[in-house]
GUMI-870417 format. One record per atom (N, C-alpha, C): atom name; x, y, z. Coordinates in nm, 4 decimals. Example, Ala and Ser with C-alpha at 12.3 -4.5 7.8 and 13.67 -1.06 7.14 Angstrom:
// GUMI-870417
REC_atom_c1_c2_c3
REC_N_1.3190_-0.5690_0.7800
REC_CA_1.2300_-0.4500_0.7800
REC_C_1.3200_-0.3300_0.7800
REC_N_1.2850_-0.2250_0.7080
REC_CA_1.3670_-0.1060_0.7140
REC_C_1.2900_0.0030_0.7870
***
This chain:
// GUMI-870417
REC_atom_c1_c2_c3
REC_N_3.4390_0.6008_1.0535
REC_CA_3.3499_0.6911_0.9751
REC_C_3.2758_0.5845_0.9008
REC_N_3.3244_0.5014_0.8560
REC_CA_3.2491_0.4065_0.7673
REC_C_3.0969_0.3649_0.8425
REC_N_3.1432_0.3113_0.9380
REC_CA_3.0112_0.2728_0.9949
REC_C_2.8948_0.3568_1.0198
REC_N_2.9646_0.4695_1.0577
REC_CA_2.8336_0.6049_1.0376
REC_C_2.7793_0.5694_0.9455
REC_N_2.8570_0.5806_0.8237
REC_CA_2.8061_0.6140_0.7025
REC_C_2.6936_0.4847_0.6812
REC_N_2.7082_0.3623_0.6987
REC_CA_2.6368_0.2344_0.6971
REC_C_2.5563_0.2703_0.7753
REC_N_2.5482_0.3485_0.8751
REC_CA_2.4132_0.3378_0.9795
REC_C_2.3442_0.4526_0.9341
REC_N_2.3622_0.5253_0.8165
REC_CA_2.2616_0.6558_0.7752
REC_C_2.2335_0.6098_0.6828
REC_N_2.3097_0.5072_0.5858
REC_CA_2.2248_0.4381_0.4625
REC_C_2.1204_0.3550_0.5132
REC_N_2.1695_0.2748_0.6428
REC_CA_2.0402_0.1783_0.6609
REC_C_1.9013_0.2451_0.6811
REC_N_1.9400_0.3444_0.7547
REC_CA_1.8219_0.4447_0.8158
REC_C_1.7161_0.5156_0.7590
REC_N_1.7892_0.5197_0.6243
REC_CA_1.7183_0.5792_0.4936
REC_C_1.6800_0.4901_0.3992
REC_N_1.6892_0.3717_0.4206
REC_CA_1.6247_0.2671_0.3416
REC_C_1.5512_0.2172_0.4068
REC_N_1.5517_0.1716_0.5819
REC_CA_1.4237_0.1680_0.6406
REC_C_1.3284_0.2170_0.6178
REC_N_1.3879_0.3574_0.6449
REC_CA_1.2520_0.4589_0.6491
REC_C_1.2317_0.4833_0.4998
REC_N_1.2456_0.4364_0.4198
REC_CA_1.2210_0.4087_0.2451
REC_C_1.1083_0.2779_0.2713
REC_N_1.1775_0.1750_0.3052
REC_CA_1.0509_0.1103_0.2773
REC_C_0.9462_0.1048_0.3685
REC_N_0.9698_0.2235_0.4952
REC_CA_0.8717_0.1921_0.5883
REC_C_0.7375_0.3114_0.5303
REC_N_0.7900_0.4033_0.4285
REC_CA_0.7363_0.5294_0.3605
REC_C_0.6277_0.4299_0.2622
REC_N_0.6951_0.3352_0.2248
REC_CA_0.6261_0.2379_0.0949
REC_C_0.5207_0.1739_0.1758
REC_N_0.5325_0.1058_0.2586
REC_CA_0.4286_0.0060_0.3411
REC_C_0.3241_0.1169_0.3895
REC_N_0.3700_0.2549_0.4467
REC_CA_0.2229_0.3177_0.4825
REC_C_0.1964_0.4255_0.3645
REC_N_0.2361_0.4046_0.2440
REC_CA_0.1585_0.4307_0.1164
REC_C_0.0585_0.3436_0.0735
REC_N_0.0989_0.2174_0.0641
REC_CA_0.0088_0.1131_0.0210
REC_C_-0.0690_0.0926_0.1475
REC_N_-0.0740_0.1352_0.2500
REC_CA_-0.2171_0.1015_0.3833
REC_C_-0.3089_0.2282_0.3145
REC_N_-0.2467_0.3572_0.3229
REC_CA_-0.3120_0.4312_0.2913
REC_C_-0.4118_0.4338_0.1444
REC_N_-0.3610_0.3934_0.0238
REC_CA_-0.4143_0.3329_-0.0640
REC_C_-0.4977_0.2188_-0.0346
REC_N_-0.4664_0.1591_0.0161
REC_CA_-0.5812_0.0435_0.0650
REC_C_-0.6638_0.0786_0.1436
REC_N_-0.6760_0.2069_0.2196
REC_CA_-0.7810_0.2594_0.3254
REC_C_-0.8625_0.3451_0.1889
REC_N_-0.8097_0.4118_0.1049
REC_CA_-0.9138_0.4790_0.0447
REC_C_-0.9851_0.3959_-0.0570
REC_N_-0.9210_0.2540_-0.0854
REC_CA_-0.9839_0.1933_-0.1940
REC_C_-1.1282_0.1217_-0.1071
REC_N_-1.1078_0.1134_0.0221
REC_CA_-1.1906_0.0787_0.1075
REC_C_-1.2907_0.1406_0.1090
REC_N_-1.2417_0.2812_0.1601
REC_CA_-1.3700_0.3830_0.1587
REC_C_-1.4326_0.3865_0.0163
REC_N_-1.3732_0.3661_-0.0680
REC_CA_-1.4848_0.3640_-0.1865
REC_C_-1.5707_0.2678_-0.2359
REC_N_-1.4972_0.1746_-0.2022
REC_CA_-1.6070_0.0148_-0.1942
REC_C_-1.7087_0.0526_-0.1062
REC_N_-1.7157_0.0960_0.0385
REC_CA_-1.7716_0.1128_0.1526
REC_C_-1.8628_0.2080_0.1306
REC_N_-1.8108_0.3411_0.0679
REC_CA_-1.8880_0.4719_0.1588
REC_C_-1.9342_0.5420_0.0366
REC_N_-1.8537_0.5468_-0.0917
REC_CA_-1.9041_0.6173_-0.1669
REC_C_-1.9715_0.5282_-0.2782
REC_N_-1.9234_0.3744_-0.3024
REC_CA_-2.0053_0.2935_-0.3960
REC_C_-2.1312_0.2608_-0.2988
REC_N_-2.1156_0.1946_-0.2116
REC_CA_-2.2517_0.1896_-0.0995
REC_C_-2.3312_0.0545_-0.1669
REC_N_-2.3970_0.0225_-0.0958
REC_CA_-2.5324_-0.0646_-0.1348
REC_C_-2.6037_0.0407_-0.2344
REC_N_-2.6302_-0.0773_-0.3444
REC_CA_-2.7056_0.0121_-0.4769
REC_C_-2.8513_-0.0046_-0.4344
REC_N_-2.9373_0.1278_-0.5011
REC_CA_-3.0614_0.0845_-0.4730
REC_C_-3.1192_-0.0591_-0.5360
REC_N_-3.2451_-0.0369_-0.4944
REC_CA_-3.2991_-0.1729_-0.5601
REC_C_-3.3475_-0.1882_-0.7028
REC_N_-3.4025_-0.0927_-0.7706
REC_CA_-3.4161_-0.0431_-0.9071
REC_C_-3.3348_0.0955_-0.9385
REC_N_-3.2246_0.0774_-0.9221
REC_CA_-3.1422_0.2287_-0.9092
REC_C_-3.1899_0.3322_-1.1018
REC_N_-3.1706_0.4297_-1.1395
REC_CA_-3.2119_0.4533_-1.2883
REC_C_-3.0266_0.4139_-1.3625
REC_N_-3.0307_0.4470_-1.4500
REC_CA_-2.9045_0.4320_-1.5211
REC_C_-2.8012_0.4728_-1.4972
REC_N_-2.7988_0.5981_-1.4550
REC_CA_-2.7018_0.7100_-1.3945
REC_C_-2.6788_0.6425_-1.2995
REC_N_-2.7276_0.5963_-1.2108
REC_CA_-2.6927_0.5401_-1.0485
REC_C_-2.6100_0.4115_-1.0853
REC_N_-2.7146_0.3416_-1.1872
REC_CA_-2.5998_0.1984_-1.1856
REC_C_-2.4713_0.2162_-1.2345
REC_N_-2.4583_0.3482_-1.3608
REC_CA_-2.2956_0.3522_-1.3981
REC_C_-2.2127_0.4260_-1.3097
REC_N_-2.2702_0.4731_-1.2100
REC_CA_-2.1951_0.5676_-1.1062
REC_C_-2.1170_0.4641_-1.0041
REC_N_-2.2093_0.3638_-1.0126
REC_CA_-2.1927_0.2445_-0.8647
REC_C_-2.0636_0.1826_-0.9606
REC_N_-2.1203_0.1460_-1.0346
REC_CA_-1.9775_0.0691_-1.1207
REC_C_-1.8488_0.0993_-1.1654
REC_N_-1.8324_0.2399_-1.1404
REC_CA_-1.7556_0.3292_-1.1731
REC_C_-1.6782_0.3485_-1.0373
REC_N_-1.7477_0.3683_-0.9421
REC_CA_-1.7068_0.3521_-0.7728
REC_C_-1.6445_0.2546_-0.7478
REC_N_-1.7187_0.1665_-0.7597
REC_CA_-1.6939_-0.0095_-0.7249
REC_C_-1.5253_-0.0554_-0.7913
REC_N_-1.5213_-0.0204_-0.9223
REC_CA_-1.4294_-0.0315_-0.9894
REC_C_-1.3122_0.0501_-0.9400
REC_N_-1.3279_0.1530_-0.9438
REC_CA_-1.2030_0.2253_-0.8846
REC_C_-1.1511_0.1354_-0.7172
REC_N_-1.2944_0.1287_-0.6315
REC_CA_-1.2433_0.0996_-0.4796
REC_C_-1.1352_-0.0237_-0.5178
REC_N_-1.1948_-0.1250_-0.6252
REC_CA_-1.1757_-0.2288_-0.6094
REC_C_-1.0281_-0.2306_-0.6415
REC_N_-0.9671_-0.1429_-0.7572
REC_CA_-0.8262_-0.1455_-0.7692
REC_C_-0.7329_-0.0874_-0.6701
REC_N_-0.8059_0.0084_-0.6068
REC_CA_-0.7364_0.0625_-0.5111
REC_C_-0.6847_-0.0303_-0.4010
REC_N_-0.7756_-0.1238_-0.3659
REC_CA_-0.7421_-0.2501_-0.2661
REC_C_-0.6292_-0.2969_-0.3689
REC_N_-0.6680_-0.3595_-0.4619
REC_CA_-0.5954_-0.4464_-0.4645
REC_C_-0.4315_-0.3540_-0.5167
REC_N_-0.4083_-0.2670_-0.5695
REC_CA_-0.2489_-0.1824_-0.5820
REC_C_-0.2256_-0.1626_-0.4478
REC_N_-0.3086_-0.0984_-0.3347
REC_CA_-0.2642_-0.1053_-0.2461
REC_C_-0.2121_-0.1983_-0.1376
REC_N_-0.3125_-0.3069_-0.1607
REC_CA_-0.2404_-0.4006_-0.0939
REC_C_-0.0975_-0.5137_-0.1770
REC_N_-0.0637_-0.5067_-0.2691
REC_CA_0.0342_-0.5391_-0.3847
REC_C_0.1399_-0.4521_-0.2778
REC_N_0.1522_-0.2877_-0.2846
REC_CA_0.2406_-0.2230_-0.2674
REC_C_0.2920_-0.2110_-0.1184
REC_N_0.1463_-0.2896_-0.0063
REC_CA_0.2357_-0.2924_0.0858
REC_C_0.3023_-0.3932_0.1180
REC_N_0.2601_-0.5169_0.0040
REC_CA_0.3509_-0.6427_0.0550
REC_C_0.4551_-0.6413_-0.0337
REC_N_0.4879_-0.5570_-0.1396
REC_CA_0.6047_-0.5208_-0.1786
REC_C_0.6960_-0.4344_-0.0794
REC_N_0.6618_-0.3712_0.0091
REC_CA_0.7108_-0.2988_0.0707
REC_C_0.7644_-0.3820_0.2202
REC_N_0.6836_-0.4285_0.2541
REC_CA_0.7075_-0.5760_0.3356
REC_C_0.8357_-0.6537_0.3208
REC_N_0.7922_-0.6860_0.2237
REC_CA_0.8962_-0.7743_0.1501
REC_C_1.0636_-0.7163_0.1485
REC_N_1.0316_-0.5767_0.0765
REC_CA_1.1497_-0.5077_0.0567
REC_C_1.2558_-0.5040_0.1881
REC_N_1.1429_-0.4754_0.3173
REC_CA_1.2044_-0.4540_0.4555
REC_C_1.2752_-0.5796_0.4958
REC_N_1.1715_-0.6893_0.4934
REC_CA_1.2114_-0.8123_0.5188
REC_C_1.3940_-0.8406_0.4577
REC_N_1.3455_-0.8400_0.3308
REC_CA_1.5475_-0.8720_0.2228
REC_C_1.6380_-0.7702_0.3248
REC_N_1.5981_-0.6278_0.3193
REC_CA_1.7104_-0.5727_0.3863
REC_C_1.7425_-0.5938_0.5346
REC_N_1.6919_-0.6526_0.6252
REC_CA_1.6816_-0.7088_0.7074
REC_C_1.7944_-0.8587_0.6914
REC_N_1.7292_-0.9246_0.6368
REC_CA_1.8318_-0.9967_0.5890
REC_C_1.9899_-0.9851_0.5429
REC_N_1.9742_-0.8708_0.4747
REC_CA_2.1037_-0.8220_0.3754
REC_C_2.2079_-0.7642_0.4694
REC_N_2.1344_-0.7065_0.5795
REC_CA_2.2060_-0.6043_0.6615
REC_C_2.2532_-0.7349_0.7817
REC_N_2.2003_-0.8097_0.8065
REC_CA_2.2400_-0.8910_0.9355
REC_C_2.3742_-0.9946_0.8793
REC_N_2.3168_-1.0140_0.8073
REC_CA_2.4564_-1.1047_0.6907
REC_C_2.5792_-1.0397_0.6663
REC_N_2.6005_-0.8537_0.6520
REC_CA_2.6758_-0.7835_0.6546
REC_C_2.7739_-0.7473_0.7759
REC_N_2.6593_-0.7724_0.9123
REC_CA_2.7256_-0.7805_1.0060
REC_C_2.7984_-0.8439_1.0909
REC_N_2.7760_-0.9649_1.0094
REC_CA_2.8112_-1.1085_1.0790
REC_C_2.9379_-1.1129_0.9824
REC_N_3.0090_-1.0422_0.8927
REC_CA_3.1384_-1.0590_0.8432
REC_C_3.2076_-0.9694_0.8757
***
Protein backbone atom coordinates (compact mmCIF):
# COMPACT_ATOMS: atom_id res chain seq x y z
CA UNK A 1 0.00 0.00 0.00
CA UNK A 2 2.89 2.38 0.64
CA UNK A 3 4.14 2.01 -2.91
CA UNK A 4 0.71 3.12 -4.20
CA UNK A 5 0.85 6.29 -2.13
CA UNK A 6 4.34 7.07 -3.38
CA UNK A 7 3.19 6.54 -6.93
CA UNK A 8 0.27 8.93 -6.48
CA UNK A 9 2.48 11.57 -4.89
CA UNK A 10 5.09 11.14 -7.61
CA UNK A 11 2.42 11.55 -10.24
CA UNK A 12 1.01 14.68 -8.63
CA UNK A 13 4.47 16.25 -8.29
CA UNK A 14 5.28 15.48 -11.91
CA UNK A 15 1.95 16.92 -12.98
CA UNK A 16 2.58 20.07 -10.95
CA UNK A 17 6.02 20.56 -12.47
CA UNK A 18 4.58 20.03 -15.96
CA UNK A 19 1.91 22.62 -15.21
CA UNK A 20 4.60 25.12 -14.18
CA UNK A 21 6.52 24.50 -17.39
CA UNK A 22 3.35 24.89 -19.46
CA UNK A 23 2.41 28.10 -17.64
CA UNK A 24 5.86 29.49 -18.38
CA UNK A 25 5.54 28.64 -22.06
CA UNK A 26 2.11 30.30 -22.23
CA UNK A 27 3.45 33.45 -20.55
CA UNK A 28 6.46 33.45 -22.88
CA UNK A 29 4.15 33.14 -25.91
CA UNK A 30 2.03 36.00 -24.65
CA UNK A 31 5.15 38.15 -24.30
CA UNK A 32 6.23 37.34 -27.84
CA UNK A 33 2.74 38.28 -29.02
CA UNK A 34 2.99 41.63 -27.24
CA UNK A 35 6.40 42.39 -28.72
CA UNK A 36 5.63 41.31 -32.27
CA UNK A 37 1.91 41.99 -32.80
CA UNK A 38 0.82 44.58 -30.22
CA UNK A 39 3.93 46.76 -30.27
CA UNK A 40 5.04 45.87 -33.79
CA UNK A 41 7.25 48.21 -35.74
CA UNK A 42 6.59 51.85 -34.89
CA UNK A 43 5.83 54.46 -37.52
CA UNK A 44 8.71 56.58 -38.79
CA UNK A 45 7.53 59.79 -37.10
CA UNK A 46 4.75 58.72 -34.73
CA UNK A 47 2.82 61.16 -32.59
CA UNK A 48 3.61 61.22 -28.87
CA UNK A 49 0.56 59.08 -28.00
CA UNK A 50 1.73 56.26 -30.31
CA UNK A 51 5.28 56.49 -28.96
CA UNK A 52 3.97 56.06 -25.42
CA UNK A 53 1.70 53.17 -26.42
CA UNK A 54 4.60 51.48 -28.26
CA UNK A 55 6.89 51.88 -25.24
CA UNK A 56 4.27 50.45 -22.88
CA UNK A 57 3.51 47.44 -25.09
CA UNK A 58 7.20 46.75 -25.66
CA UNK A 59 7.94 46.86 -21.93
CA UNK A 60 5.00 44.56 -21.17
CA UNK A 61 6.22 42.13 -23.84
CA UNK A 62 9.80 42.17 -22.56
CA UNK A 63 8.67 41.57 -18.99
CA UNK A 64 6.40 38.70 -20.00
CA UNK A 65 9.13 37.09 -22.08
CA UNK A 66 11.64 37.30 -19.24
CA UNK A 67 9.22 36.00 -16.60
CA UNK A 68 7.87 33.23 -18.84
CA UNK A 69 11.38 32.03 -19.63
CA UNK A 70 12.35 32.03 -15.94
CA UNK A 71 9.19 30.16 -14.93
CA UNK A 72 9.78 27.52 -17.60
CA UNK A 73 13.41 27.07 -16.59
CA UNK A 74 12.51 26.81 -12.89
CA UNK A 75 9.83 24.23 -13.67
CA UNK A 76 12.31 22.24 -15.75
CA UNK A 77 14.90 22.33 -12.97
CA UNK A 78 12.29 21.26 -10.42
CA UNK A 79 11.25 18.36 -12.62
CA UNK A 80 14.87 17.31 -13.12
CA UNK A 81 15.55 17.45 -9.37
CA UNK A 82 12.40 15.45 -8.71
CA UNK A 83 13.57 12.82 -11.17
CA UNK A 84 16.96 12.59 -9.43
CA UNK A 85 15.40 12.33 -5.98
CA UNK A 86 12.97 9.63 -7.06
CA UNK A 87 15.77 7.68 -8.71
CA UNK A 88 17.79 7.72 -5.47
CA UNK A 89 14.76 6.63 -3.44
CA UNK A 90 14.07 3.67 -5.71
CA UNK A 91 17.66 2.45 -5.45
CA UNK A 92 17.41 2.25 -1.65
